[in-house]
PAMARPA-221330 format. One record per residue: residue in three letters; x, y, z of N, C-alpha, C in turn. Coordinates in steps of 0.001 Angstrom, whole numbers, padded with zeros to 6 digits, always signed. Last residue first. Layout:
BEGIN
alaXYZXYZXYZ...
***
This chain:
BEGIN
unk+095668+139588+112850+094862+139771+113512+095496+141287+113823unk+096060+137496+109994+096736+138387+111161+095644+139265+111438unk+095900+134851+108078+095128+135815+108584+095696+136459+109533unk+096522+133262+104767+097348+134144+105758+096487+134756+106399unk+095847+131084+102572+095400+132370+103031+096260+132076+104359unk+096507+129773+099117+097108+129874+100756+096674+131144+101092unk+093970+127946+097688+094298+128912+097348+095271+128742+099241unk+093215+125447+094854+093576+125926+096038+094257+127070+096502unk+093515+124057+092084+092500+123825+092883+092297+124341+094443unk+095558+125012+090632+094508+125185+089907+093142+125118+090950unk+097438+126530+092936+097840+125285+092166+096129+125535+091814unk+098071+128856+094734+098702+127514+095155+098857+127369+094166unk+097874+131835+095395+097319+130894+094716+098126+129741+094506unk+097475+133453+098290+097949+133191+097312+097719+132015+096519unk+096044+136131+100357+095907+135171+099582+096764+135218+098993unk+095737+138075+103439+096468+137635+102156+096293+136273+101637unk+094050+139678+105058+094059+138111+104607+094580+138275+103265unk+093994+141164+108304+094554+141736+107031+094682+140029+106756unk+090817+142521+110272+092130+141378+110217+092453+141701+108909unk+090104+143478+113511+090617+144230+112010+091324+143412+111316unk+086324+142909+115106+088285+142284+114782+088661+142931+113282unk+084466+142756+117449+084447+143087+116374+086151+143126+116427unk+082728+139659+119062+083614+140793+119235+084252+140992+118155unk+081588+137679+119455+080677+138868+119038+081629+140175+119049unk+082366+135056+120014+081677+135839+120980+081072+137270+120853unk+083336+134571+117345+082223+133738+117968+081483+134487+118860unk+084447+137555+115965+084790+136274+116487+083414+135458+116775unk+083820+139356+112600+083721+138914+114276+083747+137605+114628unk+086049+141722+110627+084872+140413+111175+084781+140117+112483unk+087011+143675+108386+086412+143645+109590+085707+142461+109806unk+089988+144139+106308+088026+143475+106264+088511+143505+107908unk+091786+144333+103356+091470+144299+105080+090426+144270+105173unk+094076+141789+101497+092557+142570+101550+092828+142958+103136unk+096354+141137+098743+096250+141738+100386+095028+142115+100171unk+096977+138585+096347+096098+139634+097005+096126+139670+098829unk+099027+137035+093993+098729+137305+095627+097615+138718+095592unk+100129+134546+091929+099661+135478+092097+099090+135873+093701unk+100640+131474+092060+102090+132543+092201+101422+134182+093016unk+098209+130530+090219+099222+130105+090927+100424+131136+091236unk+095584+133218+089682+096372+132312+089382+097501+131852+090466unk+092718+134153+092024+094392+134823+091850+094824+132988+090932unk+090231+133978+091790+090283+133844+091075+092150+133917+090508unk+089605+134231+094381+089607+133026+094098+089784+132708+092865unk+090213+136718+096450+090089+136565+095355+090383+134975+095442unk+087646+136761+099158+089117+136672+098691+088409+136457+097264unk+085692+138473+099866+086485+137999+100972+087483+137553+100763unk+083980+140928+098072+084054+139415+098038+085750+139671+098883unk+081697+142901+099368+083095+143480+099052+083126+141460+099287unk+079463+143035+100977+079284+143738+099251+080273+143161+098531unk+079648+142413+103224+079279+141180+103055+079038+141398+101269unk+080628+144757+105101+081415+143812+104244+081139+142745+102921unk+078494+145001+106598+079145+145971+105641+079972+145649+104696unk+078409+143053+108521+077558+142858+107504+078099+144028+106344unk+082006+141432+108976+080835+142589+109254+079643+142361+108188unk+082351+137843+108682+082451+139228+107979+081399+140064+108888unk+082145+135247+108757+082685+135681+110139+082577+137421+109661unk+081082+133851+106010+080358+133933+107678+081237+134575+108729unk+082537+134465+103970+082062+135881+104534+081046+135426+105675unk+084269+131631+104083+084861+132725+104757+083626+134030+105121unk+082280+129008+104559+082413+130084+103823+082731+131486+104618unk+083300+125825+105768+082727+127049+105870+082954+128061+104639unk+084751+123164+105258+083245+123476+104380+082995+124943+104727unk+086501+123070+108271+086073+122639+107152+084275+122632+106652unk+085949+124112+111095+086043+125248+109566+085761+124812+108154unk+085691+122627+113066+084544+123048+112250+084816+123873+111007unk+088138+121904+113907+087444+120990+113191+086318+121149+112090unk+088793+124044+115762+089442+124109+114133+088759+123132+113720unk+086330+125951+116926+087452+124827+117260+087486+124344+115460unk+086557+130010+117619+086065+128519+116320+086720+127009+116335unk+087711+131871+117257+087197+131415+118767+086263+130557+118113unk+089285+133426+115556+088067+133610+115253+087232+132817+116824unk+091778+133133+116214+091337+134076+116253+090019+134674+116115unk+092355+130112+116951+092397+131592+118210+091542+132514+117831unk+092046+129322+114351+090708+128950+115786+091256+130034+116548unk+093836+130225+113325+092641+130798+112926+091817+130732+113706unk+096321+128430+115050+095884+130124+115190+094256+130711+114641unk+095388+125833+114050+095272+126666+115380+095237+127689+115489unk+094352+125967+110482+095808+125918+111520+095415+126392+112816unk+092232+124309+107813+092642+125727+109287+093687+125165+109921unk+090808+123644+104942+091755+123416+105881+092413+124289+106829unk+089120+124490+103166+088688+123062+104000+090270+122528+104780unk+086813+126742+102781+087600+126823+103776+087463+124836+103709unk+085588+128148+099754+085333+126652+100716+086220+126795+101556unk+085810+128717+097370+085243+129429+097838+085527+129053+099473unk+085931+126861+094963+084583+127146+095430+083989+128400+096304unk+088562+126710+095495+088365+127582+093852+087156+127975+094131unk+089348+126478+098914+088999+125927+097695+088862+126825+096652unk+092268+127312+101044+090683+127446+101002+090895+127224+098996unk+093834+126956+104115+093677+125907+102440+092235+126086+102078unk+094927+129330+106222+094524+128165+105654+094207+127831+104168unk+096762+130218+109398+097259+129942+107840+095563+128943+107203unk+097706+132922+111645+096411+131645+110829+096567+131584+109276unk+100850+132641+113039+099872+133308+112221+098544+132308+111571unk+102911+131102+113725+102061+132364+115064+100867+133057+114031unk+102215+127579+113282+102693+128562+113170+101604+130093+114034unk+101353+124948+113850+102207+125682+115254+102277+127094+114285unk+100802+123832+111881+099744+123853+112569+100493+124918+113653unk+103028+123629+110222+102095+124647+109415+101004+124981+111158unk+104422+121692+111624+104984+123033+111689+104052+124283+111077unk+102990+119586+111181+102425+119839+111876+103109+121288+112730unk+103513+119096+108396+102463+119772+108745+102182+120432+109886unk+105711+117532+109496+105959+118887+108748+104570+119436+108239unk+104273+115657+110270+105567+115871+110797+105354+117148+110521unk+103442+114170+108108+102300+114107+108967+103163+115427+109732unk+105685+112754+106430+105150+114322+106266+104193+114706+107193unk+106224+110876+108265+107248+112112+108259+106616+113333+107426unk+104330+109156+107655+104101+109924+108996+105102+111076+109178unk+104874+108305+105223+103435+108972+105500+104031+109982+106677unk+107028+107313+105751+107145+108636+104750+105840+109097+104793unk+105700+104778+106760+106727+105553+107770+106750+106960+106979unk+104315+103607+105026+104023+103931+106072+104643+104984+106726unk+106645+102751+103088+105953+103763+102728+104805+104630+103820unk+107900+100734+104953+108480+102285+104993+107439+103317+103646unk+105318+098962+105136+106310+099791+106263+107300+101015+106007unk+105709+098162+102517+104505+098925+102601+104742+099476+104172unk+108254+097114+102199+107968+098414+101619+106915+098507+102118unk+108334+094859+104448+109430+096161+104406+109115+097699+103739unk+106399+092902+102938+105443+093995+104205+107197+095021+104402unk+106056+091315+100985+106200+092857+100229+106041+093948+101796unk+106846+088543+099497+106595+089414+101079+107015+090824+100610unk+105043+087581+096569+106315+087717+097036+105929+088665+098988unk+103590+084429+094876+103345+085611+096284+104833+085901+096370unk+101484+082946+092985+102775+083261+093171+103732+084311+093843unk+098797+080591+092493+099500+081711+093367+100985+081971+093623unk+096851+079077+090045+097977+079816+090561+098940+080289+091309unk+093550+077856+090814+094220+078779+090515+095606+078569+090955unk+091664+074911+088228+092526+075724+089885+092831+076670+089699unk+090293+072424+087051+090078+073850+086926+090998+074559+088583unk+091976+069028+086912+090788+070027+087489+091029+072016+087495unk+094084+068140+086089+092791+067765+085625+091421+068684+085712unk+096081+068186+088105+095227+067174+088009+093897+066969+087276unk+094733+072047+087405+095733+071090+088579+094950+069494+088305unk+095171+074599+085189+094737+072691+085440+095722+072114+086558unk+094611+077816+086128+095967+076725+085789+094608+075583+085968unk+094695+081377+086550+093611+079881+086265+094547+078865+085350unk+097175+083586+088228+096368+082949+087141+095513+081367+087269unk+098256+085754+090245+097563+084440+090343+096788+084465+088393unk+101102+087180+092293+100047+087347+090948+099829+085458+090585unk+100679+089411+095120+100601+088119+094467+100461+088298+093006unk+102011+090412+097618+101909+090644+096086+102055+089502+095293unk+101450+090713+101255+101730+090063+099738+101262+090649+098475unk+102447+091507+104645+101659+091914+103313+102404+091314+102104unk+101104+089759+107299+102108+090235+105979+101849+090701+104961unk+101067+089543+110742+100734+090186+109254+101822+090496+108662unk+100841+086789+112982+101910+087709+112482+100936+088521+111264unk+099899+084418+114324+099341+086152+114765+100000+087419+113717unk+100278+081953+114364+101144+082966+114827+100625+083992+115410unk+099810+081937+111738+099307+080924+112725+099566+081469+114347unk+099621+084726+110383+100469+083598+110242+099141+082723+111129unk+097434+086275+107483+097760+086564+109310+097968+085068+109520unk+097821+088654+104830+097689+087604+105627+098110+086878+107049unk+097140+091299+102315+097366+090946+103678+097069+088987+104164unk+098137+091952+099129+096855+091286+100525+098100+091321+101577unk+097119+093318+095839+098638+093324+097545+097489+092914+098161unk+097620+091204+092538+096688+091598+093860+098126+091868+095243unk+097327+090348+089412+098186+091188+090379+097444+091571+091497unk+096521+088248+087245+096025+089476+087815+097034+089689+088806unk+095541+086484+084137+096397+086454+084897+096199+087770+085852unk+091915+085955+083875+093288+085597+083533+094112+086021+084643unk+088758+086146+084563+090084+087167+084612+091217+087341+084064unk+087746+084130+084619+087373+084248+083667+088153+085570+083452unk+088996+082364+086755+088488+081635+085938+088804+082433+084375unk+088498+085002+089052+089836+084372+088424+089649+083526+087323unk+086461+085219+090470+086323+085449+088974+087657+085211+088497unk+087230+084175+092254+085313+083755+092205+086049+084240+090709unk+088833+085876+094067+089490+084316+093205+087795+084025+092626unk+087474+088641+094417+088577+088103+093534+088929+087005+093232unk+085666+087629+096646+085115+087590+095485+086441+087991+094167unk+087686+086963+098351+087085+085666+097836+086080+086281+096921unk+089184+089700+098719+089563+088892+098560+089056+087048+098080unk+086726+090931+099802+087200+091142+098884+088163+090397+097966unk+086991+089455+102243+085274+089058+101483+086115+090227+100331unk+089245+089652+103402+088830+088231+103128+087849+088736+102257unk+090572+091596+104893+090684+091363+103329+089929+089966+102559unk+090413+091055+107480+089963+092816+107013+089830+092654+105167unk+091719+088725+108395+090124+089295+107974+089620+090530+107170unk+094215+088050+105683+093976+088887+106901+092025+088861+107111unk+093799+084737+104693+093888+085773+104370+093561+086645+105467unk+093678+081662+105724+094928+082560+105809+095014+083809+105413unk+091053+081321+104707+091333+081168+105788+093026+081491+106430unk+091243+081343+102059+090301+082640+102800+090966+082073+104283unk+091948+078692+101383+093002+079615+101196+092630+081021+101939unk+090934+075868+103739+090807+076866+102596+091612+078207+102644unk+092877+073114+104040+092478+074021+104327+091685+075592+103267unk+094049+070731+101963+092716+070590+102310+091754+072511+103003unk+096926+071497+103358+096284+071278+102267+094919+070238+102600unk+097625+072618+106096+096783+074104+104919+096678+072562+104007unk+098579+070963+107780+097193+071952+107892+097021+072008+106391unk+100435+069585+106344+099220+068579+106558+098257+068993+106744unk+102161+071326+105866+101583+070992+105032+100352+069984+105087unk+101237+073658+108526+102092+072653+108262+101567+072036+106826unk+101790+077563+108929+100935+076185+109193+101702+074873+107975unk+103310+079613+108456+103638+078646+110058+102337+077229+110181unk+102831+081593+106202+101463+080841+106845+102013+080569+108571unk+105925+080941+105819+105506+082493+105947+103191+082004+106540unk+106547+078278+105386+107392+079134+106244+106534+080441+106567unk+104852+077655+103338+104960+077051+104900+105147+077886+105837unk+105656+079236+100989+104366+079794+101647+104088+078913+102818unk+107898+077970+101129+108097+079182+101166+106759+079680+101750unk+107385+075207+099620+108143+075640+101315+107708+077085+101892unk+104559+075399+098522+105614+075253+098710+106342+075595+099806unk+101017+073531+098164+102020+074370+098705+103383+074142+098749unk+097816+072202+096787+099994+072261+096728+100169+073421+097767unk+095404+072854+097391+095798+071457+096602+097118+071051+096773unk+093324+074078+099439+094335+074535+099310+095118+073233+098404unk+089737+075066+098713+090809+074097+099175+092155+074469+098974unk+087514+076238+097111+087326+075598+098574+088542+075214+099403unk+088596+077836+094992+087692+078453+096162+087447+077614+097431unk+091531+076169+094876+090262+076454+094460+089861+077183+095444unk+095303+076486+094748+093912+076304+095184+092889+076466+094196unk+098565+076417+094689+097716+075831+093700+096173+075952+094893unk+101118+078887+095343+100137+077685+095842+099364+077708+095264unk+104396+079608+096554+103907+079321+095580+102919+078215+095975unk+106120+082318+097575+105871+081162+098096+104604+081194+096803unk+109909+082554+095963+108317+082739+096075+107237+081920+096608unk+112136+081304+095956+111913+081967+097001+110731+082441+097537unk+112534+077618+095151+112404+079057+094539+111758+080122+096045unk+111932+075211+095638+113273+075765+096294+113533+077196+095838unk+109355+074107+094767+109854+073495+096513+111048+074567+097072unk+109807+074216+092059+109160+075122+092872+109294+075133+094389unk+111456+071888+092030+111874+073261+091268+110856+074136+092164unk+110129+069928+092821+111310+070058+093314+111756+070937+093032unk+107847+069786+091251+107440+069985+092935+109363+070503+093233unk+108833+069174+088637+108260+070346+089048+108257+070721+090642unk+109867+066652+089339+110562+067636+088504+110200+069163+088856unk+107110+065318+089391+108181+065303+090505+109646+066580+090279unk+105753+065412+087312+105261+066346+088134+106221+066103+089971unk+107076+063773+085280+107007+065340+085545+106892+066303+086414unk+106895+061507+086528+108092+062034+086585+107902+063392+086358unk+103873+061631+086266+104555+061011+087805+105730+061954+087557unk+103738+061467+083559+103104+062578+084269+103667+062411+085760unk+104823+058827+083111+105393+060443+082452+104836+061576+083263unk+103035+057290+083806+104242+057291+084626+104926+058379+084022unk+100600+057395+082229+100833+058049+084089+101854+058580+083991unk+100207+058994+079385+101024+057740+080169+101116+058358+081192unk+098834+060810+077814+099644+059386+076778+100221+058355+077869unk+097522+062103+079213+096496+061282+078389+097553+060344+077603unk+099939+063488+080401+098952+062592+081203+098223+061582+079920unk+100765+065490+078617+101865+063875+079027+100808+062993+079406unk+098814+066893+078671+098679+066395+077579+099531+065139+077947unk+099588+068351+081392+098007+067599+081118+098503+066858+080031unk+101915+069325+080848+101799+068110+081891+100707+067427+081699unk+101516+071376+079791+102244+070247+078876+101848+069033+079866unk+100487+072861+081352+099563+072558+080236+100095+071419+079395unk+102554+073055+083109+101106+072624+083728+100294+071957+082391unk+104742+074491+081449+104857+073384+082155+103175+072358+082706unk+102558+076564+081070+102961+076552+080260+103241+074765+080123unk+102231+078370+083527+101336+077507+082617+101150+076530+081899unk+105313+078172+084575+104537+077312+084850+103331+076572+084414unk+105878+080322+082701+106634+079396+082675+105629+078373+083201unk+103955+082566+083501+104025+081864+082630+104789+080731+081960unk+104953+082675+086374+103274+082159+086100+103273+081418+084683unk+107405+083428+085662+107485+082392+086626+105722+081715+086118unk+107452+086129+084525+107901+085145+083965+107252+083919+084796unk+105776+087315+086485+104566+087224+085410+105480+086072+084330unk+107864+087211+088732+106619+086577+088630+105847+086617+087541unk+109775+088960+087147+110042+087955+087867+108878+087189+087791unk+108365+091219+087218+108548+091104+085864+108754+089142+085816unk+107663+091939+090151+106455+091627+089378+107323+091359+088053unk+110389+092216+090973+109615+090655+091279+108749+090815+090415unk+111024+094777+089209+112169+093404+089560+111103+092255+089590unk+109359+096308+091033+109014+095908+089876+109765+094931+088777unk+110216+095629+093770+108991+095667+093583+108663+095081+092108unk+112751+097246+093660+112913+096087+093727+111358+095052+093148unk+112338+099807+092855+112588+099077+091662+112439+097648+091869unk+110506+100109+095392+109670+099994+094251+110489+099551+092998unk+112645+100014+097187+111768+099096+097487+110836+098572+095905unk+114095+102754+096923+114607+101110+095982+113863+099925+096183unk+111848+104102+096730+112602+103833+095790+113002+103074+094986unk+111772+103776+099804+110654+103669+099239+110951+103387+097588unk+114761+104334+100342+114564+103478+100778+112950+102645+099924unk+114833+107345+099393+115445+106640+098921+115494+105251+099288unk+112896+108560+101850+112460+108424+100384+113504+107474+099614unk+114263+107597+103884+113188+106872+103498+112345+106690+102373unk+116220+109596+103689+117043+108141+103487+115391+107117+103256unk+115373+112383+103926+115894+111566+102620+116172+110092+103011unk+114414+112185+106717+112943+111762+105341+114225+111642+104263unk+116515+111767+107717+115986+110747+107587+114870+110713+106939unk+117170+114614+107224+118611+112862+106685+117569+112022+106816unk+115923+115900+107745+115784+115923+107187+116655+114447+106383unk+116201+115188+111201+114999+115083+110416+114907+114738+108853unk+118746+116209+111000+118599+114941+111541+117165+114585+110969unk+118507+118877+110710+119098+118389+109516+119113+116872+109799unk+117015+119747+112626+116212+120120+111495+116932+118683+110205unk+118720+119354+114460+117502+118934+114822+117207+118928+113312unk+120701+121375+114247+121085+120261+113875+119860+119462+114229unk+119330+123524+114370+119879+123283+112847+120366+122202+112967unk+118295+124045+117051+117756+123773+116266+118575+123797+114928unk+120974+124212+118156+120025+123035+118714+119372+122058+117181unk+122328+126443+117050+122887+125004+117172+121971+123992+117283unk+119307+128468+116231+120088+127963+117116+120924+126789+116774unk+118845+131051+113565+119063+129675+113816+119910+129148+114843unk+117840+134360+113288+118981+133314+113798+118490+132054+114320unk+115932+133095+110285+117249+133498+111160+117254+134261+112356unk+113534+130359+110276+113981+131936+110144+115486+131944+110906unk+113183+127785+107464+113530+128442+108919+113925+129844+108808unk+111607+125214+106638+111483+126929+105991+111751+127481+107392unk+111915+122516+104298+111345+123112+105204+111808+124625+105064unk+111964+121585+101214+111502+120058+102293+110972+121225+103981unk+110621+122654+098005+111425+122999+099878+111054+122058+100906unk+108931+123172+096161+109416+121344+096431+110385+121958+097728unk+108568+124926+094745+109978+124583+094203+110098+123163+094906unk+106235+125511+096161+106202+125332+094976+107517+124595+093975unk+107340+126722+098394+106612+125109+098224+106789+124737+097083unk+108629+128684+097636+109355+127583+097913+108419+126708+098560unk+106517+130101+097358+107501+130312+096011+108341+128946+096096unk+105474+130864+099489+104532+129879+098382+105619+129380+097509unk+107382+132278+100977+107056+131344+101555+106410+130005+100618unk+107708+134154+099529+108867+133340+099340+108567+132239+099908unk+105331+135265+100158+105690+135476+097966+106336+134483+098607unk+105010+136328+102869+104413+134999+102202+105012+134363+100613unk+108431+136290+103876+107417+136800+103914+106366+135577+102819unk+110985+136690+106188+110286+136251+105889+109276+136671+104604unk+114109+137468+106683+113140+138439+106015+112024+137573+105594unk+116570+135570+107269+115606+136609+107914+114902+137516+107963unk+116036+132055+106639+115764+133766+105879+115251+134448+107014unk+116523+128918+104676+116880+129998+106096+116320+131283+105471unk+115454+126011+103738+115812+127643+103171+115619+128520+104593unk+116103+123035+102632+116463+123608+103951+116400+125076+103532unk+115647+120129+100937+116299+121450+101014+115650+122209+101401unk+116291+116582+100211+115359+117362+101184+116136+118942+100914unk+116303+114738+097433+117376+115695+098394+116220+116347+099166unk+115058+114065+094951+114897+113430+096668+115551+113839+097506unk+116087+115254+093055+114705+115534+093412+114326+114667+095194unk+118292+116635+092433+118229+116093+093301+116779+115530+093711unk+118268+118368+090318+119175+117685+090063+119140+116273+091416unk+115929+119835+090817+115781+119407+089795+117260+118347+089083unk+116775+120495+092733+115480+119832+092971+115814+118813+091762unk+118064+122764+092652+118844+121508+093600+117815+120588+093537unk+117221+124865+091229+118091+123526+090452+118741+122384+091601unk+115449+125677+092705+114991+124927+091588+115879+124088+090877unk+117005+127166+094784+116412+125609+095105+116065+124840+094212unk+118806+128184+093235+119049+127251+093517+118847+126095+093916unk+116556+130305+092772+117163+129847+091621+117833+128343+092019unk+116366+131196+095440+115317+130280+094858+116002+129793+093620unk+118594+132490+095721+118449+131592+096542+117198+130070+096070unk+118241+134680+093865+119261+133526+093681+119071+132219+094321unk+117340+136701+093399+115853+135461+093689+117377+134548+094133unk+119639+139061+094470+118466+138822+093874+117754+137505+094505unk+122007+136707+095965+121719+137692+095522+120568+137712+094955unk+120891+135027+098152+122273+135203+098081+122502+136451+097279unk+118488+134752+100341+118814+135976+099928+120763+135654+099326unk+118043+132299+101493+116889+132789+100481+117824+133947+100032unk+120718+129805+102226+119999+131134+102583+118778+131327+101136unk+120462+126380+102163+120631+127668+101422+119601+128697+102149unk+121120+123085+102440+120718+124512+103413+121237+125739+102594unk+120680+119907+101377+121223+120735+101071+120379+121984+102051unk+121259+116558+102635+120420+117542+102566+121059+118850+102332unk+122325+114292+101124+121269+113990+101825+120446+114666+101821unk+124124+114902+097491+124141+115017+098936+122766+114720+099731unk+126695+114630+094803+125579+114018+095508+125696+114531+096842unk+128857+116983+093043+128487+115449+094716+127293+115400+094287unk+129239+118968+091430+129938+117879+091348+130050+116446+092611unk+127016+119892+090983+127126+119499+089911+128359+118260+090308unk+127208+121742+093308+125731+120327+093064+125926+119537+092048unk+129204+122852+093423+128696+122029+094082+127847+120868+093874unk+128647+124795+091606+129611+123718+090824+129772+122325+092165unk+126735+126350+093232+126350+125431+091849+127336+123963+091256unk+128169+126998+094992+127216+126229+095039+126652+125131+094204unk+129793+129017+093476+130577+127634+094230+129120+126906+094648unk+127749+130692+092830+128606+130428+091508+129014+129288+092387unk+126681+131616+095330+125774+131182+094474+126575+130538+092867unk+129379+131441+098146+127798+132217+096982+127578+131040+095852unk+130627+129609+099217+130594+130964+099917+129635+131880+099071unk+129608+126195+100590+129953+127253+099284+130107+128597+099510unk+131009+123096+102067+130133+124798+102267+130682+125242+101138unk+130238+120144+103192+130848+121161+102001+129722+122576+102133unk+130332+117763+105741+129958+118664+104790+130328+119385+103843unk+129502+114633+107288+130278+115497+105846+129461+116656+105378unk+128485+114773+110831+127905+115114+109381+129142+115645+108414unk+128886+114476+113652+129019+113559+112449+128442+113715+111306unk+128596+117024+114767+127399+116113+115134+127666+115075+114352unk+130610+118532+113628+131193+118077+115213+129899+116952+115390unk+129731+118988+111255+130521+118172+111313+131074+117513+112705unk+127747+120926+112121+127669+119814+111518+128307+119045+111668unk+129465+123457+113478+127887+122186+114415+128078+121075+113720unk+131007+123878+110771+132016+123243+112402+130768+122418+113233unk+129121+124757+109507+129640+123853+109248+130587+123046+110630unk+128071+126985+111669+127082+125946+111152+128258+124657+110457unk+130220+128875+111075+130259+128185+112278+129212+126501+112128unk+130430+129251+108170+131582+128423+108574+131303+127735+110131unk+128182+130918+107898+128274+129174+107087+129369+128766+107639unk+128735+132907+109542+127338+132110+109842+127824+130733+109415
***
């Protein structure tokens, strides 16, 4: 099977390293880096899970897909805790294998892109802080020079404008009522000319959904000092951009103003949204399971339930949130706890109970509960 899968994946354009056993798999982990890792749960004893743990420790962003011919709740729960990306049942068809690897590689690409953008964002943040400090010092010196001579001030302002006009960040000087200065990058993003922007309220360029809180943030700037804000702007042509802005109170031509240095972070925000969409696809696999699956809080109330539980009990899926599982039990079962809410992470309890669906039909159900973390239990229900 291993060599057959290797051929399938190589024919699909992937570079594949195959390991015959646990020891060779560990050597492969130590000698290379990978976009996707696929391992059988049963290598020897629980070595499949051990390999999963080693893989996630060495490559935290690499999706690990587990395959098994003998699924059970303990294995599924342990795999989730160790960070498995997906769990597949054998036999695995060629189409299913290729689709799983493609999804996992895309998930890995998005994670790496997000990490890269976060690192870029940190570099930009440090650069912006340095820029704001430098500009503030320069402006302070210019104010002192203005008292000495108007000619020296004019020369200093010209040098400053030339420098700021050529930086890659959008630089704006503003008050609560109007924009006093904007550089070339600010003009490119907003798509308003210099003549249009000067005298315009800066709030007018902010996205309508962000204007109220942005107005409040600007109002307290003289007292709050340097601040970093993430907000949206709406360009003249209707395009929306996400900006990371470093704002600081300054003096501009002898008056109190706000200096804003902004970086376009739209690509980072789009990548984070794509990652959230990828997570939603994974949740849909649970919702399509042939067994009832629910997430139950330590308070004994249902937090989420999949479509299969809805089918077993005849209750719309959206109505499960906040329900007590005891609601469905036969009256003779009410003296017994339907779930063990005191289970620690990894502990499991199996219960057999009589229950009623919404139509009043008597059901005999098997309930298997496993502790996930300090706040939740994973519950599987079979009719």
